[in-house]
N, C-alpha and C positions, 0 to 999 in steps of 0.2 A: 342349516339353521341351528343356532346355538340353543341347546336345551336349558330349561330353567333348573337350577340346582335345588335339591330338596334338603331339608334339615329337620331335626327333631326338636320339639319343644315339650316341656313336661310341667306337671303341676295342675291342680284343679282349676285355679283361676286363669292361668295362662291359656290352657286348652279351651276352657269355657269362653273366654274372651275372643279367641280365634274363631270359634264357631259362631259367635254372635256378630262379629264385625268383619270377618273376612272368610266366610265359610267356603268360598270358592277355592281358597288356597289349601284347605285341609284335605289331604289325600286319603287318610285313614287314621284310625285310633286303636291303640292297644290298651286294654283295661285289665287290671289285676284280677285273676280268678277269685271269686267269692265276694267281691265288693258289691254290696246291695244297699249301701247307705243312701241317704237323701242326695248328697252331693254327686255321687256316682250316677244315680238315676237321672239327675239333672243333665249330666253330660250325655248320657245315653239318649235321653229325650231330644236334646238339641241335635245330636248326630242323626238320629232317625228322621227328624223334621227336614234336615238339609240333605238327606240321602248320602251321608258319610258312613262308610262301613266301620264296624267295631269288631275287634277280635280279642277274646279273653285269653290271656297267657299266664304262665306260672311266674312266681316271684323270681326264680332264677333267670328266666328269659327276659323278664322286665329289667332286672339289674344288669344283664349283659348289654341291653340296648342303651342304657344310660348309667354306666358304672359311676359309683361315688356321687350319685345325684339323689336329692330328696324329691323323687318323682311323684310321690303321693298316690301311686298306683294307677297313674294315667299318663300316657305318652301319645303325642300326635305327630304324624309325618306330614309336614307342610311343604308346599311349593313356595320357594322364595319368590316374592313379588316385590314390586316397587310401589305398592299401594300407598304406603306412608312416606315414600321418598318425596320430599318437598324441597323447594328452594326458598330462600328468603323472600323472593318476589311474590311467592304464593300466599304469604301471610301478611304482607305489609299494607294491604288495602283495608284492614279493619280499623274502625274508628277508635276502639279501645283495644289495647294490646298488652299482654303480659308474657314475657319470655324468660326462660331460664338458660343461662349460659354456663356451661361447666368447662373450666379451664384445666385440662390435664388430669381430670379425674379418671383413674385407670381401673380401679377395683369394680368389677361388674356388679357385685352386691351393692355397692354404693350408688352406681348408676341406676340400678333397678329401684332401689329405695327412693332415690331422688325423683324418678319418673312417677312412682306411685304417689308421692307427695305433690308433684306437679299436677297430676290429674285431679287430685282433691282440691287444689287451689285454683283450678280452671286455667292453667297455663296453656297458651296457644301453641307453643312449640318448645322443645328442648334443643339447644344448639351446642355441638361439641366439635372438636377438631378431629379430622380423619386420622391424623398421625399420633394423637395423644390420648385418645379414648377409644374403647372397644365399640364395635357395632352392636346390633341387637342380637346378642348371643342367647343361647338357651337359659343361661344363668340370669342374665338381665331380665328376660321375659318372665322367668319364674318369680324372681324377687319383686318385679313390678306388679305382679298380681293382676294382670290384665291391662295395665296402663300402656304397655308397649303397643297395643292395638288401637288405643284411643288418642294418644298424644303424639303428634308428629315429632320424629327424631331426625334433626337436620345435622348432617356432618359436613363441615366446610373445610376447604383446603387451607385457608388462611384465616385464623380467628380474628386477628387484628383488623384485617380488611373487611371482614363481615361486620364487625362492630362499627366501623366507619360507615358502612352502608346503612346500618340501622340508624345511626345518628343523622345521616343525610335525609332520612325519612322520619325525622322528628320522634325518634325513640330515645328516651332519657335512660342512660345506662348507669346503674348503681353497682359498684363493686364492693365486696365485703372484705374487710381487712382488720385483723385484730389490733393493729397499731393505730387505727384511725380514732380521732377524738370525737367524731360525730356519731351519734346513735342512729340505728336503723329506725327508731321510733320518732326521729326528728326530721326525716327527709320530707321534702315538699311533694305535694300531690301532683301527678301528671297523668293524663289519660293513656299514654303509651310509654311503657317502662320495661326495662330488662334488668334482671338481677344476675350478677356474676359471682359464682362460687369457685374458689381456687381448689387446687389438688390437695389430697390428704398430706398433711405435714408441711408442704412447701408453700401452699397458698397460691395466689395468682402470680403469673410471670410478670416481669417488668413491663413488657410491651402491652400486656393486657391491662395492667394498672394504669398505664399512661393513656389508654384509650377509654377509660371510664370518665363519665361526667362528674361523678361524685363517689367518694369512698366512705363507707360507714362500718361500724362494728356493732356487735350485739353486746349490750351491757351485761357483765357477769358479776353476780352478787356473792357467789360462793368461792370456794377455794380452787376449783378446777380451772385450768387455763384455757381450755377450748371444748367445743362440743363436737359430737359426731357430725359429719357433713350433712347427712340426711336430716338430722334434728335442726341444725343451723339453717338448712334450706327451707324447712317447714316454717320456722319462725319468720324468716325473711320474706318468703313468698306470701304468706297470709297477711303480713303487715303491708307489703306493697299492693296486694289485691285490695285491701281496705282503702289504701290511698287512691287507687285507680277508681274505685266505686264512688268516691266523694269528689273526684276531680271534675 
């Protein structure tokens, strides 16, 4: 029988969320010696409630486990599970639907930031390409601040084909492009929508653009040419969420 692979996650919010939403996958926790603050006590309380062991270790040992990481004094050893592994078919039955599609976004910090924003906007799932975006790495989980445990992260083999499947199920796909003359604030309301964000610098790929129902841009009043992808994602998602609620 093939054994489940374990991995380390770190950061207060990431570990706390794992304990809250998938405690069965948490095998153990390492806490920095001397941490007695409120956030640390919250982690300890959750761990004790779910029967998860906690070991206090020195700063040197902590840094050896997660070198060059902002671990915030807490690391968890988790069993890799497929709890959040979903297929498009699993989410298409909802009457109202909001999806975030990330086309070729590779920076795990941007992925994590977009997932955090997606959670705040009530996104039903984040969809990426298996070959063009990272999975749920420790960095993604840390930056997502718990959202990696609450927002399904669907990785597909062919993004264009997945978009066509969404369209076949009455999902209106809005792509973001800086050269579009249409504003994100002018799009029509629909109960089932997906917003597509392109990669850092290059934007959406040609085939992705061609599979969008509509292309829009965010009006820029200042001198900068573009926004950070997580900021642009936040603006777009909350506007689309507003449209869905009134549809």
